N, CA, C and O atoms as CSV, one atom per row, in Angstrom:
chain,resi,resn,atom,element,x,y,z
A,1,UNK,N,N,113.101,98.113,-51.535
A,1,UNK,CA,C,111.950,97.729,-52.331
A,1,UNK,C,C,110.964,96.987,-51.429
A,1,UNK,O,O,111.356,96.033,-50.757
A,2,UNK,N,N,109.718,97.395,-51.398
A,2,UNK,CA,C,108.726,96.721,-50.560
A,2,UNK,C,C,108.374,95.343,-51.120
A,2,UNK,O,O,108.433,95.111,-52.327
A,3,UNK,N,N,108.016,94.459,-50.235
A,3,UNK,CA,C,107.579,93.124,-50.645
A,3,UNK,C,C,106.196,93.251,-51.259
A,3,UNK,O,O,105.292,93.821,-50.647
A,4,UNK,N,N,106.027,92.720,-52.471
A,4,UNK,CA,C,104.753,92.824,-53.173
A,4,UNK,C,C,103.870,91.603,-52.949
A,4,UNK,O,O,102.644,91.712,-52.940
A,5,UNK,N,N,104.487,90.450,-52.768
A,5,UNK,CA,C,103.711,89.250,-52.506
A,5,UNK,C,C,104.638,88.193,-51.922
A,5,UNK,O,O,105.859,88.269,-52.059
A,6,UNK,N,N,104.038,87.213,-51.273
A,6,UNK,CA,C,104.789,86.118,-50.678
A,6,UNK,C,C,104.123,84.820,-51.121
A,6,UNK,O,O,102.905,84.674,-51.018
A,7,UNK,N,N,104.915,83.889,-51.609
A,7,UNK,CA,C,104.433,82.535,-51.898
A,7,UNK,C,C,104.827,81.687,-50.699
A,7,UNK,O,O,105.998,81.644,-50.322
A,8,UNK,N,N,103.883,81.035,-50.119
A,8,UNK,CA,C,104.157,80.262,-48.914
A,8,UNK,C,C,103.873,78.801,-49.201
A,8,UNK,O,O,102.754,78.442,-49.566
A,9,UNK,N,N,104.877,77.959,-49.038
A,9,UNK,CA,C,104.712,76.534,-49.246
A,9,UNK,C,C,104.841,75.793,-47.936
A,9,UNK,O,O,105.481,76.281,-47.005
A,10,UNK,N,N,104.253,74.645,-47.857
A,10,UNK,CA,C,104.324,73.836,-46.650
A,10,UNK,C,C,105.024,72.522,-46.969
A,10,UNK,O,O,104.382,71.496,-47.192
A,11,UNK,N,N,106.361,72.572,-46.987
A,11,UNK,CA,C,107.137,71.361,-47.189
A,11,UNK,C,C,106.960,70.719,-48.540
A,11,UNK,O,O,106.294,69.690,-48.659
A,12,UNK,N,N,107.538,71.303,-49.543
A,12,UNK,CA,C,107.554,70.744,-50.893
A,12,UNK,C,C,106.220,70.844,-51.628
A,12,UNK,O,O,105.992,70.065,-52.553
A,13,UNK,N,N,105.344,71.751,-51.267
A,13,UNK,CA,C,104.090,71.867,-52.006
A,13,UNK,C,C,104.223,72.783,-53.218
A,13,UNK,O,O,103.697,72.469,-54.285
A,14,UNK,N,N,104.912,73.901,-53.072
A,14,UNK,CA,C,105.096,74.836,-54.188
A,14,UNK,C,C,106.446,74.671,-54.871
A,14,UNK,O,O,106.571,74.854,-56.082
A,15,UNK,N,N,107.445,74.327,-54.084
A,15,UNK,CA,C,108.810,74.208,-54.621
A,15,UNK,C,C,109.603,73.241,-53.762
A,15,UNK,O,O,109.235,72.951,-52.624
A,16,UNK,N,N,110.682,72.754,-54.317
A,16,UNK,CA,C,111.606,71.886,-53.584
A,16,UNK,C,C,112.180,72.678,-52.416
A,16,UNK,O,O,112.849,73.690,-52.628
A,17,UNK,N,N,111.934,72.240,-51.208
A,17,UNK,CA,C,112.381,72.995,-50.043
A,17,UNK,C,C,113.886,72.866,-49.765
A,17,UNK,O,O,114.410,73.537,-48.876
A,18,UNK,N,N,114.558,72.032,-50.500
A,18,UNK,CA,C,115.998,71.836,-50.298
A,18,UNK,C,C,116.845,72.539,-51.352
A,18,UNK,O,O,118.020,72.210,-51.516
A,19,UNK,N,N,116.279,73.485,-52.055
A,19,UNK,CA,C,116.954,74.134,-53.178
A,19,UNK,C,C,118.264,74.817,-52.799
A,19,UNK,O,O,119.165,74.906,-53.633
A,20,UNK,N,N,118.395,75.300,-51.572
A,20,UNK,CA,C,119.612,76.013,-51.185
A,20,UNK,C,C,120.687,75.070,-50.641
A,20,UNK,O,O,121.742,75.534,-50.211
A,21,UNK,N,N,120.446,73.777,-50.652
A,21,UNK,CA,C,121.406,72.823,-50.102
A,21,UNK,C,C,122.339,72.222,-51.149
A,21,UNK,O,O,123.112,71.317,-50.836
A,22,UNK,N,N,122.280,72.703,-52.368
A,22,UNK,CA,C,123.197,72.207,-53.406
A,22,UNK,C,C,124.639,72.414,-52.937
A,22,UNK,O,O,124.947,73.437,-52.325
A,23,UNK,N,N,125.513,71.467,-53.214
A,23,UNK,CA,C,126.901,71.594,-52.763
A,23,UNK,C,C,127.576,72.852,-53.305
A,23,UNK,O,O,127.347,73.264,-54.442
A,24,UNK,N,N,128.402,73.440,-52.471
A,24,UNK,CA,C,129.203,74.590,-52.878
A,24,UNK,C,C,130.622,74.091,-53.123
A,24,UNK,O,O,131.190,73.384,-52.290
A,25,UNK,N,N,131.189,74.458,-54.259
A,25,UNK,CA,C,132.522,73.986,-54.644
A,25,UNK,C,C,133.528,74.162,-53.511
A,25,UNK,O,O,133.661,75.245,-52.940
A,26,UNK,N,N,134.221,73.095,-53.204
A,26,UNK,CA,C,135.293,73.082,-52.208
A,26,UNK,C,C,134.836,73.509,-50.818
A,26,UNK,O,O,135.654,73.931,-50.000
A,27,UNK,N,N,133.545,73.405,-50.543
A,27,UNK,CA,C,133.007,73.788,-49.240
A,27,UNK,C,C,131.992,72.737,-48.793
A,27,UNK,O,O,130.787,72.979,-48.851
A,28,UNK,N,N,132.466,71.574,-48.347
A,28,UNK,CA,C,131.553,70.488,-47.998
A,28,UNK,C,C,130.628,70.796,-46.817
A,28,UNK,O,O,129.613,70.121,-46.645
A,29,UNK,N,N,130.956,71.793,-46.009
A,29,UNK,CA,C,130.119,72.124,-44.851
A,29,UNK,C,C,128.911,72.993,-45.192
A,29,UNK,O,O,128.106,73.299,-44.313
A,30,UNK,N,N,128.774,73.398,-46.467
A,30,UNK,CA,C,127.691,74.302,-46.850
A,30,UNK,C,C,126.313,73.831,-46.384
A,30,UNK,O,O,125.636,74.586,-45.685
A,31,UNK,N,N,125.854,72.603,-46.739
A,31,UNK,CA,C,124.484,72.220,-46.362
A,31,UNK,C,C,124.256,72.246,-44.849
A,31,UNK,O,O,123.234,72.755,-44.389
A,32,UNK,N,N,125.181,71.710,-44.085
A,32,UNK,CA,C,125.051,71.671,-42.625
A,32,UNK,C,C,125.020,73.081,-42.050
A,32,UNK,O,O,124.167,73.403,-41.223
A,33,UNK,N,N,125.943,73.910,-42.486
A,33,UNK,CA,C,126.027,75.276,-41.984
A,33,UNK,C,C,124.789,76.077,-42.371
A,33,UNK,O,O,124.252,76.821,-41.550
A,34,UNK,N,N,124.332,75.935,-43.606
A,34,UNK,CA,C,123.141,76.650,-44.049
A,34,UNK,C,C,121.941,76.264,-43.188
A,34,UNK,O,O,121.167,77.128,-42.777
A,35,UNK,N,N,121.788,74.981,-42.918
A,35,UNK,CA,C,120.663,74.526,-42.092
A,35,UNK,C,C,120.755,75.078,-40.668
A,35,UNK,O,O,119.750,75.509,-40.102
A,36,UNK,N,N,121.948,75.067,-40.095
A,36,UNK,CA,C,122.135,75.534,-38.720
A,36,UNK,C,C,121.997,77.046,-38.584
A,36,UNK,O,O,121.361,77.527,-37.646
A,37,UNK,N,N,122.586,77.798,-39.508
A,37,UNK,CA,C,122.653,79.253,-39.365
A,37,UNK,C,C,121.494,79.994,-40.013
A,37,UNK,O,O,121.164,81.112,-39.619
A,38,UNK,N,N,120.870,79.358,-41.022
A,38,UNK,CA,C,119.832,80.078,-41.756
A,38,UNK,C,C,118.496,79.339,-41.688
A,38,UNK,O,O,117.525,79.852,-41.130
A,39,UNK,N,N,118.454,78.164,-42.243
A,39,UNK,CA,C,117.174,77.465,-42.402
A,39,UNK,C,C,116.426,77.278,-41.086
A,39,UNK,O,O,115.225,77.541,-41.023
A,40,UNK,N,N,117.086,76.845,-40.073
A,40,UNK,CA,C,116.404,76.586,-38.808
A,40,UNK,C,C,116.721,77.615,-37.743
A,40,UNK,O,O,116.668,77.306,-36.552
A,41,UNK,N,N,117.048,78.828,-38.146
A,41,UNK,CA,C,117.505,79.833,-37.181
A,41,UNK,C,C,116.770,81.163,-37.360
A,41,UNK,O,O,116.063,81.381,-38.344
A,42,UNK,N,N,116.958,82.030,-36.386
A,42,UNK,CA,C,116.333,83.352,-36.421
A,42,UNK,C,C,116.756,84.132,-37.666
A,42,UNK,O,O,115.952,84.871,-38.235
A,43,UNK,N,N,118.002,83.975,-38.088
A,43,UNK,CA,C,118.477,84.688,-39.277
A,43,UNK,C,C,117.632,84.319,-40.494
A,43,UNK,O,O,117.273,85.189,-41.287
A,44,UNK,N,N,117.320,83.054,-40.643
A,44,UNK,CA,C,116.485,82.610,-41.761
A,44,UNK,C,C,115.080,83.167,-41.695
A,44,UNK,O,O,114.514,83.553,-42.717
A,45,UNK,N,N,114.510,83.213,-40.498
A,45,UNK,CA,C,113.167,83.781,-40.349
A,45,UNK,C,C,113.169,85.269,-40.709
A,45,UNK,O,O,112.245,85.755,-41.361
A,46,UNK,N,N,114.205,85.984,-40.285
A,46,UNK,CA,C,114.309,87.398,-40.644
A,46,UNK,C,C,114.457,87.573,-42.149
A,46,UNK,O,O,113.818,88.438,-42.747
A,47,UNK,N,N,115.296,86.754,-42.754
A,47,UNK,CA,C,115.527,86.833,-44.202
A,47,UNK,C,C,114.245,86.537,-44.968
A,47,UNK,O,O,113.920,87.222,-45.938
A,48,UNK,N,N,113.524,85.518,-44.530
A,48,UNK,CA,C,112.288,85.123,-45.208
A,48,UNK,C,C,111.210,86.201,-45.158
A,48,UNK,O,O,110.301,86.204,-45.988
A,49,UNK,N,N,111.299,87.097,-44.212
A,49,UNK,CA,C,110.281,88.142,-44.069
A,49,UNK,C,C,110.817,89.530,-44.420
A,49,UNK,O,O,110.163,90.535,-44.141
A,50,UNK,N,N,111.994,89.590,-45.025
A,50,UNK,CA,C,112.556,90.864,-45.453
A,50,UNK,C,C,113.230,91.659,-44.358
A,50,UNK,O,O,113.522,92.840,-44.545
A,51,UNK,N,N,113.485,91.033,-43.208
A,51,UNK,CA,C,114.108,91.718,-42.080
A,51,UNK,C,C,115.605,91.903,-42.211
A,51,UNK,O,O,116.177,92.792,-41.580
A,52,UNK,N,N,116.247,91.079,-43.018
A,52,UNK,CA,C,117.679,91.222,-43.302
A,52,UNK,C,C,117.891,90.967,-44.785
A,52,UNK,O,O,117.082,90.306,-45.436
A,53,UNK,N,N,118.969,91.489,-45.300
A,53,UNK,CA,C,119.278,91.347,-46.725
A,53,UNK,C,C,119.988,90.023,-47.011
A,53,UNK,O,O,120.530,89.371,-46.119
A,54,UNK,N,N,119.961,89.665,-48.269
A,54,UNK,CA,C,120.707,88.484,-48.716
A,54,UNK,C,C,122.197,88.686,-48.444
A,54,UNK,O,O,122.897,87.743,-48.076
A,55,UNK,N,N,122.674,89.901,-48.624
A,55,UNK,CA,C,124.095,90.190,-48.378
A,55,UNK,C,C,124.449,89.933,-46.912
A,55,UNK,O,O,125.535,89.434,-46.619
A,56,UNK,N,N,123.556,90.264,-46.005
A,56,UNK,CA,C,123.805,90.013,-44.578
A,56,UNK,C,C,123.878,88.515,-44.305
A,56,UNK,O,O,124.758,88.057,-43.575
A,57,UNK,N,N,122.965,87.757,-44.882
A,57,UNK,CA,C,122.973,86.298,-44.721
A,57,UNK,C,C,124.265,85.734,-45.306
A,57,UNK,O,O,124.926,84.908,-44.676
A,58,UNK,N,N,124.622,86.176,-46.499
A,58,UNK,CA,C,125.838,85.700,-47.157
A,58,UNK,C,C,127.073,86.053,-46.343
A,58,UNK,O,O,128.007,85.256,-46.261
A,59,UNK,N,N,127.088,87.226,-45.746
A,59,UNK,CA,C,128.246,87.640,-44.944
A,59,UNK,C,C,128.452,86.720,-43.752
A,59,UNK,O,O,129.583,86.352,-43.434
A,60,UNK,N,N,127.368,86.351,-43.098
A,60,UNK,CA,C,127.486,85.448,-41.951
A,60,UNK,C,C,127.982,84.066,-42.384
A,60,UNK,O,O,128.842,83.470,-41.735
A,61,UNK,N,N,127.431,83.572,-43.481
A,61,UNK,CA,C,127.868,82.264,-43.979
A,61,UNK,C,C,129.318,82.313,-44.454
A,61,UNK,O,O,130.082,81.383,-44.196
A,62,UNK,N,N,129.701,83.373,-45.137
A,62,UNK,CA,C,131.077,83.512,-45.624
A,62,UNK,C,C,132.057,83.526,-44.465
A,62,UNK,O,O,133.107,82.886,-44.531
A,63,UNK,N,N,131.727,84.244,-43.411
A,63,UNK,CA,C,132.619,84.300,-42.248
A,63,UNK,C,C,132.776,82.925,-41.611
A,63,UNK,O,O,133.882,82.527,-41.244
A,64,UNK,N,N,131.663,82.199,-41.481
A,64,UNK,CA,C,131.716,80.866,-40.868
A,64,UNK,C,C,132.486,79.868,-41.730
A,64,UNK,O,O,133.172,78.987,-41.211
A,65,UNK,N,N,132.367,80.013,-43.045
A,65,UNK,CA,C,133.039,79.092,-43.971
A,65,UNK,C,C,134.458,79.533,-44.320
A,65,UNK,O,O,135.227,78.776,-44.911
A,66,UNK,N,N,134.792,80.764,-43.950
A,66,UNK,CA,C,136.094,81.352,-44.277
A,66,UNK,C,C,136.317,81.428,-45.781
A,66,UNK,O,O,137.365,81.045,-46.302
A,67,UNK,N,N,135.294,81.936,-46.455
A,67,UNK,CA,C,135.368,82.165,-47.899
A,67,UNK,C,C,134.921,83.596,-48.173
A,67,UNK,O,O,134.390,84.266,-47.287
A,68,UNK,N,N,135.134,84.055,-49.380
A,68,UNK,CA,C,134.739,85.403,-49.764
A,68,UNK,C,C,133.214,85.504,-49.870
A,68,UNK,O,O,132.544,84.569,-50.309
A,69,UNK,N,N,132.693,86.632,-49.467
A,69,UNK,CA,C,131.251,86.852,-49.528
A,69,UNK,C,C,130.730,86.738,-50.958
A,69,UNK,O,O,129.625,86.242,-51.176
A,70,UNK,N,N,131.517,87.191,-51.933
A,70,UNK,CA,C,131.071,87.102,-53.329
A,70,UNK,C,C,130.899,85.653,-53.775
A,70,UNK,O,O,130.037,85.363,-54.605
A,71,UNK,N,N,131.707,84.741,-53.234
A,71,UNK,CA,C,131.568,83.318,-53.568
A,71,UNK,C,C,130.257,82.773,-53.015
A,71,UNK,O,O,129.584,81.975,-53.668
A,72,UNK,N,N,129.901,83.203,-51.819
A,72,UNK,CA,C,128.641,82.758,-51.218
A,72,UNK,C,C,127.453,83.329,-51.990
A,72,UNK,O,O,126.490,82.614,-52.268
A,73,UNK,N,N,127.517,84.602,-52.333
A,73,UNK,CA,C,126.427,85.213,-53.102
A,73,UNK,C,C,126.271,84.526,-54.457
A,73,UNK,O,O,125.151,84.282,-54.905
A,74,UNK,N,N,127.382,84.217,-55.103
A,74,UNK,CA,C,127.316,83.519,-56.396
A,74,UNK,C,C,126.677,82.144,-56.225
A,74,UNK,O,O,125.886,81.719,-57.067
A,75,UNK,N,N,127.014,81.454,-55.150
A,75,UNK,CA,C,126.440,80.127,-54.909
A,75,UNK,C,C,124.934,80.246,-54.616
A,75,UNK,O,O,124.137,79.462,-55.130
A,76,UNK,N,N,124.557,81.212,-53.802
A,76,UNK,CA,C,123.144,81.408,-53.498
A,76,UNK,C,C,122.357,81.755,-54.764
A,76,UNK,O,O,121.225,81.307,-54.944
A,77,UNK,N,N,122.963,82.547,-55.625
A,77,UNK,CA,C,122.333,82.903,-56.897
A,77,UNK,C,C,122.145,81.659,-57.766
A,77,UNK,O,O,121.082,81.461,-58.355
A,78,UNK,N,N,123.181,80.825,-57.842
A,78,UNK,CA,C,123.103,79.590,-58.629
A,78,UNK,C,C,122.000,78.678,-58.081
A,78,UNK,O,O,121.211,78.120,-58.844
A,79,UNK,N,N,121.954,78.531,-56.751
A,79,UNK,CA,C,120.918,77.694,-56.140
A,79,UNK,C,C,119.525,78.227,-56.471
A,79,UNK,O,O,118.617,77.461,-56.793
A,80,UNK,N,N,119.369,79.540,-56.388
A,80,UNK,CA,C,118.065,80.161,-56.650
A,80,UNK,C,C,117.618,79.948,-58.094
A,80,UNK,O,O,116.432,79.755,-58.364
A,81,UNK,N,N,118.561,79.984,-59.003
A,81,UNK,CA,C,118.221,79.798,-60.416
A,81,UNK,C,C,117.858,78.341,-60.735
A,81,UNK,O,O,117.240,78.063,-61.763
A,82,UNK,N,N,118.239,77.423,-59.858
A,82,UNK,CA,C,117.958,76.010,-60.099
A,82,UNK,C,C,116.829,75.464,-59.243
A,82,UNK,O,O,116.589,74.257,-59.235
A,83,UNK,N,N,116.128,76.341,-58.517
A,83,UNK,CA,C,115.009,75.887,-57.684
A,83,UNK,C,C,113.951,75.243,-58.580
A,83,UNK,O,O,113.636,75.751,-59.655
A,84,UNK,N,N,113.417,74.128,-58.120
A,84,UNK,CA,C,112.370,73.427,-58.868
A,84,UNK,C,C,111.011,73.793,-58.281
A,84,UNK,O,O,110.778,73.649,-57.081
A,85,UNK,N,N,110.130,74.262,-59.138
A,85,UNK,CA,C,108.771,74.600,-58.733
A,85,UNK,C,C,107.829,73.500,-59.226
A,85,UNK,O,O,108.004,72.946,-60.311
A,86,UNK,N,N,106.845,73.206,-58.414
A,86,UNK,CA,C,105.883,72.161,-58.747
A,86,UNK,C,C,104.603,72.785,-59.268
A,86,UNK,O,O,104.239,73.894,-58.879
A,87,UNK,N,N,103.919,72.067,-60.151
A,87,UNK,CA,C,102.641,72.584,-60.662
A,87,UNK,C,C,101.515,71.663,-60.289
A,87,UNK,O,O,100.363,71.928,-60.630
């Protein structure tokens, strides 16, 4: 599916920029690992521009955390549904 539009925020202007850092059950390393492998890394830049799929990102995180990929996808989905947008 082609990207139809992009909302670009500059540090908490459109939405809470920490939305994906919510704790993952029984996985205390989630926030640190997410920041290292995705948020501040090439993988995150690719994901943000449609260069890699969410499943690819989840697979890398699942391998590093030694958890099932479906658990990571479920957590990412939960985080996405709880993102706070500012008006």
